[in-house]
N, C-alpha and C positions, 0 to 999 in steps of 0.2 A: 454459119458464123463460127469464128475462131473462139475456142475456150482456153482459158489458162487456169491453173491452180494457184491460189494465193495462200500462203502459209505464214502464220505468225507463231513464234515459239520462244520460250524462255528456258534455257538449260540450267542445270544444277549450279548453284553458287558455291564458292569455296576455293581457296587457294592452296590445295594440297593434292597429292597423287590420287587419293581415293575419290575426290570430287572430279578430277580430270577423267578418271576411268568411268565414273557415272555419266559424265557428259558425253564421252565417247560412245557408250552404249545407247544413250538417248539419241545421239546423232545417227548412229547406224540404223536404229528403228525408224527414225524419220525418213532417211534415204530409202529404206525398203518400202515404206508406205507411198512415197512419192513415185517410185519406179512402178509400183502396181497401178497407179492412176494413168500412166502413159500419156501425160500431157505436159506442155511447157509449164514451168513452175517458177514463181517468185517466192523466195523465202526471206522474211524479215525476222531477224533473230537476235535476241540478247543471249549470246552464247557463253557469257561469263568466262571467256578465255580469249586469248589472242593467237596470232600466228608466230609469235616470238617467245623466247624463254622469259619467264618471270621468276621472281624469288617467292617461294611458297611461304605460307604462314609460319613455318618452322625454320625459315632461313635457308632452305635448300633450293637449288635450281629446279624449276618446274618446266619440263620440256613440253611444247605444244603437241597434242595428238589429234585434237578434234578438227581444227581448220585444215591441216594438211590432208586428213582423210577425206573431208568433204570436197576439197578441190581435186583430189585424185579421182573422185567419183563423178567428175564432169560438171560440177557447179563452178560458177565464176563470179567473182566479186563485181557488182555493178559499178562501184566507185572506181576500182582499178581499170575497168573496161573504158570508162569515160575519161577519168582524170590521169590515167597512167600509173596510179599508185593508190593504195588505200589510205584513209585518213591516219594521221599519226596518233590520234586518240579519238575515242567516242565517250570515254569515261575518264574522269580525273578527280580523284578524291584526295584531299589533303588532311592528314592526321598530324598529331603532335610529333610523332616519331618519323614519319615518312609520307611520301605521296605514292599513290598507285595510279598510273596512267597507261592507257593503251586502247587499241581498237577491240572492244568487247562486243560491239554491235555490228551486224552485217546485213547487207542487202545482197542477196545471191540470186542468180538466174540459172536455170537448168533447161536446156533444150535450145535447138538452133533457131526457133521461131521468135525468141525474145532478144531484143537488141536494146541495151541501155543507151539512152540518148543524152540525158542531162542529169546532173546531180547538184544538190544544194551545197554551196561552199561551207567549209567548216570554220569555226573561229580560229584566230591566230593564237599561237602558244603564249605570246606576251600578254594577250588579253586575259586568258585564264590565270596566268601567273599574277595578275594584278589583284586577284581575290585571295585572301589568306586561306580560305577553306576550299579553294578551287571550284569544285562543283558539288552541290548546287550553289547558286549565288543569286544576287538580285537581278541579274540579266538572264541567266539560264536557270530556270526553276527546277531542273531535274539533275540527278547525278550522271545522266546520260545525255549526250547531244543527239538531237533528232536527225535521222537520216531521211533524205527525200530524194527519190529517184524517179525520173520519167523513163518508162520502158515502152518501146514500140513493139507491136506484134507484127512480124514479117509474114505476109501471106505467101502461099505457094504461087509461083508464076502461073501455072496452069489454071488454078482456081481463080486467080485474079483476072486472067484473060477471059475465062468463062463468065465471071461476074460482069465484066465490061461488055461482052457481047450481049448478055441478057439485058443489061440496062439499055444498050443501044436498040435492041429489038423492041424492048418495051416502049421506048420513046417513039419509035416508028408507028407502032400500033395505035398509040394514043393521038398521033398527029392528024 
């Protein structure tokens, strides 16, 4: 039987350089642990960061470090694999002074045996804009939009052929 590793994680929150550095260290440790397991892996993560620059809590530009490092290490976004791009947002909070919106949540695959096949569509921007507080609201009860991904496990051809031969032989014996 094929085995996969399923990981759910929540990285450090905060919109400043120190928090981004803490998230980077957490992500590096996560990758090291996954590599030690040596099996295809699905990671569902609230990374509290995006792949694009944001304005920090002190008004400075905060360059992304975590997602680029994860992608350089062979992980791929399940949403981008299926839809051609990542969602424009998975979190959208409205405050008196500003909104913060972006893809803070990720469904990632690592390993050639995992093939994302289908994803749940995300709400339209205009729908979220119709709520003064953005998220959460009466329709979406969390400040994060749920990510749903169907992932296929790709069997090795040799193993698949061997299983087919075994099933065929087994049927002949029982006939």
